[in-house]
Every structure is written in C-alpha cells, then in structure tokens.
N, C-alpha and C positions, 0 to 999 in steps of 0.2 A: 567543638574540639574537646571541651571538657567531658561531654557525654560519651564521645568516642573513647577517651582514655578510661572512663569508668567501665565501659563495655569490654575493652581489652583486658582490664584488670580482672573483671569477673570471669572472662573466658579462660585466662591463665590459671586462676584458682580452681576452676572446675577441672581443667586438664590435669593439674597437679594432683587433685584428689582422686581422679580416676586412675592415674598412673600408680598412686600409692596402693589403692585397693587391688589393682591387677598384680602388683608385685607381691602383696601379701598372699593372694590366692596362689600365685606361682610357687612361693616358698612352701606353702602348706601342701601343695600337690607333689612337691619334690621331696618331702620328708619321708624317708623310707620306713620309719616306724609307724606312720599313720596311713600308709597306702595299702588298700585291700587288693588292688589289682596287680601287685608286683608278683609275677609268676616265677621269678628267680628263686624265691624262697620255697617254692613247691617242688623243687627238685629233690626227691627222696632217695635218689641213687638206686632205684629199683630197675633191674634189667633181667629179662628172662633169656637164657642162652638158647641159641638155635643150632640144630645139628648141621654139620657141614655136608652131610649126605642125606639121601632119602631114608629116613628112619621108619621103615615099614615096607610091606609088600606092594603097596599102591600109593599113589600121590594123593594127599589129602587136600582138597580144594574147598570143602564146605566151610571151613573156618574163615577163609578169605572172602567168600561169596555171600555169606549170610547177611541179611539185612533185617532190621526191625520194621515190620509193617506198621503203618500209622494206625492209631486208634480210630474206631468209629466215632463220628461226632455225636455228642449227646446234648440235646436241647434242654435248657432248664425247665421248660414247660412239660417235658416228658418224664421228669424225675418225680415219681409218686412218693418215694421214701428213700432216705439216705441216713447213714450212720458212719461216723469216723472212729477208727480204732487205731491203737498202738499195740504192736505185738513184738515179741522177742524171739529171735532165733538163737538157740543154744547149740553151739557147734559140737558140744560134747555128746549130744544125742546121736544114736546110730544112723538115723536117716540123714543127718547133717554132716556126715563125714567128708563129702566133697568140699565143704567150706574150709577144712583144715588139711587139704592135700599137701603133702610134704614138699612137692616141687613148686606148685603154684597155689598157695593158700589164697582165699578170696580177699583177704585184707590187702595182700600185695597186688592182686589184680585191680582192686579198686583204687589204690594209691597210684598205680601206674597209669590208669585211665585219667586220673586228675592231673598227673605230672605231664602227660603227653598231649593233652587236649585243652588248650586255653579257653575253649567255649564252655567247659564244665566249671561251674562255680561251686564253692563250698560256703556253708553258712554256720553261724555259731549256735543257732537254735532251730527248732522245727517249725517256727513261724516264718522263716526265710526273710526276715526283715533286714538283718545285717550280715554282710559277708565276713567270714572268719579271717583272722590275721595269719599270714603264712608263718611268721616267726613263732606264734603261739602253737601252731600245729606241730612244727618241728620239735619244739621243746617237749610237747606231750608224747611224741613218738619215742623219744629217748628218756631214760630215767637217770637220776643221780642218787648214789648211795654214799652216805657218810659213815665212817667207822673209825674207831680208836685203835691205832697201831703203835706198838712199843718201838721206840727208836733207841737203839743201843748206843749211838753216838751221843745223843742228848740225855740218855738215861731217864727218859720220860715218855709218856704216851702223847702222840701227836694225832691230829685229825687228818684222815686220808679221804679224799674225795674220789669216787670211782664213777666214771661215765659209762653207762650201759647203752649199747647200740640198739636199734630197733629190733624187737623180737616179735615176729608174727604170732607166735604161740600164746602171747599174753592177751590177745584179742579173741576171746571165746564166745562173745555174744554180739549180735547185730540187732538193731531196732528198726522196725518198719512203721511208717505212718501211711495209712491207707483209708480210702473211702469205699464203702459198700453202698450201692444204690440200685433201685429197681427202675429199669428203663421201660416206660410204657410203650415205646415204639416197637421194641423187640420183645417185650414181655419177658425179660430176663433179668436176673440179678447179676450185676456187674461189679467187679472189684478192680479198683485202680490204685496202684501204689503211688504215693505222692513223694515220700522222702525215705532216705536210707541213711543209717548212721552206725559206725562201729563203736562199740562200748568198751571202755577200759576200766579197770579197778583202780581206785584211789586209796592210798595208804597215808597215814600220819607219819610224822618224823620218827616216832618210836616203833614203826612197823605195823601198827594196828590197822585193821581194815576200816576205812571211813565210809566207803560207798562206791557207787559207780557213776560215771558221767559219759556223755556222748563226746567222742573225739571231735567230730564235726558232723554236719548234715549235708547230704547231697540231694539236689532236686532230681528225683528219679527220671522224669521225662527227658532230662538232658543227657543221661548216660545210657539210655535204652539202645541206641545204635552202636555204642561202644561195647556194651555187654553182649550184643549179638555176635560180635567177632571174637569174644573171649571164650575159650573152651573150658568147660567144666567136666569133671570126671564122672563117667557113668560106671558105677560099681558093678553093674549087672551085665553089660555088653560093651566091649571095646569097639565094635564095629559101628555102633550107633552113638555118635558124638552129640553131646548136648552143649548148648551155649548157656552162659549165665543168664541171658535174657529168657531162655526157655525155662530155666530153673525157677525164676521168679514169676513169670507169667502163668506157667502151668502148675505152680504151687508144689514143686518137688522139694519140699522142706517141711520140717516139723517145727511148730512154734506154739507159743501160748500168749494169750491176751493179757496185757499189763494195764490197759486203760481204755475206756470208752469215753466219748464226748459227754460231758455232764456239766450242769450249771456251776458246780463247785470246783471243777477242774481237778478232781481227786483221782488218784491212781487206786487200783484194787488193793495194793498193799497198805493204803491209808485206812481201810476199814475191814480188811481180812488178811490173814496170814496163813502160811503153811498150806495144808490141804484145803482149807476153806477158800484160799485165794485161787487155787487151781480149779476148784468146783465153780467159783464165780466166773472165771474165764470161760469154762465150758458152757455155763448157762448163757452167757452173752453170745457165744458162738452158735449155740443151738437156736437162740432167739432169732439170729440173723438168717440162719438157714431155713427156719420155719416161716420167716416173713414173706419169702417168695411164694410159698404155698398159700399163705393166708390172703395174699392180694388177688389170687385167682377167684373167680366167681363162676358157678356152673348153673 
C-alpha cells in the first residue's frame, strides 16, 4: 500500500510538471509580440483598382493564365563550378523604369504578394535563418518626423510628431542574391535567383544619411508563381505584356555587383570605392561570363 501511494505521488508530480510546461509554451505561442507567423500584421493596405469595363480593344487573359514553369533539376554531381553574387538594381536607371511605374511600382506589387499569400515568408537576413517580425516591417514602411513648432498659446516651441505613410518612391533600390553555376549535364551556365530584398535609406535623428538596409528578404522560389501573374510595364510595345517573373528570369534589368562570396565576407565597397568599385563589379561579371567558355575543351 505504501509503495502504491509513492507511485501515485510520483505520477501526480510528473503530471503537474508537464501541465506547467505546456501552459508556458502556450503562453509564449500566444504572445503577439513574439509570433513570426501572425499574418494580420502583414496587411499593408495595398489594393490595385480594377476597371469596371473592358479597358482595351480585346480581353487580356495572359495575365490570369500565365504560370511559372518549374526549374530543371540540377544534381550536385553535375555542378563543376559555382559562384554566389549579390547585385543591386537601381530603379533610377533608364532600363529599370518599369520598377517605378506610377500605377503599380514593383515595391507595391511585392508587398501585395506577401499580403495576399500566406505561403510567402519574409526573413530578416539573406541567410533565411529567422523570419521577420510583422510589426517591425510595418514600422519601417512608415516614417516618423519630429520638428519644433511654435505654439502661440503657450508662447513657446513644442515638439510635433508627424507620421508619414508608406511612400513607394522612397524605395529606389532592390537587392538580389543569386547563384551562378555551370551544369555539366546541359553544358550551360545557369543563374538562379535565391533571394530578393527592397532597400531603404536610413537617416539619423538630425536628418543626416546613415546608410542603407534591407527592409526584408523574400525567398525567390516562393514568389515565382505569383510574379508570373503580376504584370510589368513593357516600355517598347503595349501588345507584348511581360510578367515580373519574365523580367527577372530573362534579365530585363540593369544592375551592378556589390559582393561576391569570399572568405572574409567583404563587400566591394569595403576595398574599393567610386569608379574602382564599378570596375571591380564589371571584372567579376566578366570572369563569370568567361568561365563558361573556359570550361569547354576542344
């Protein structure tokens, strides 16, 4: 009888301990400030208006029917050479004007894809280790300005805080993380985009420019199918519509290399500036293009 009572006491203690751990985990998962999977904070309020009538001489169905074809499978054993690059798309360049279309700028297209598709995840860095917090993204999209305003009633200067709404024109750069590799099976150089990030300027409290940072990182393979249904502007022919998927896959953009994989994890700006940095990026790009020819043997 005494052994049975000891066993019952031990069982009750274990049950209480498990219940306490379960309650703590439940409280942590219900904490809205620590949850990365809360999609309610990713409602950026972005909506593209649709015409109530057929706006054009013919019905446009390509946008709805386009799909992103799956990539060809690449075996690790078939990769003879590979290199990872980070490049910057500056939307102020002439070739990149579709990125700042007045009606549907690419930053708004990207945010709407994230907003409407729960399967698309956002990350805080390009290593994709941690998902980004929704509240942090919303705070970065809007800015807060503080100024001193004279109050006639108080006969003194008071601090006035102004909340600025999201302005697409402030995002003038995008960053790509991509892998270049030579596939022995097809004997071709292949480029695969891995990540995509909008870049914003960061200023100090006194208004001085501090630098740039990535707003968030998106895993590019997760948004390929959504980019295929998002229409991009074709500045040369309105009859030939391009999707954003085609823009990235067919390289219809101008960019420059900011970093290549290296043991020190250095960017080009860490050892070259100005024109020298541009020449270094061109040298890296030329080396990659020549790599395909160098791997051929006759």
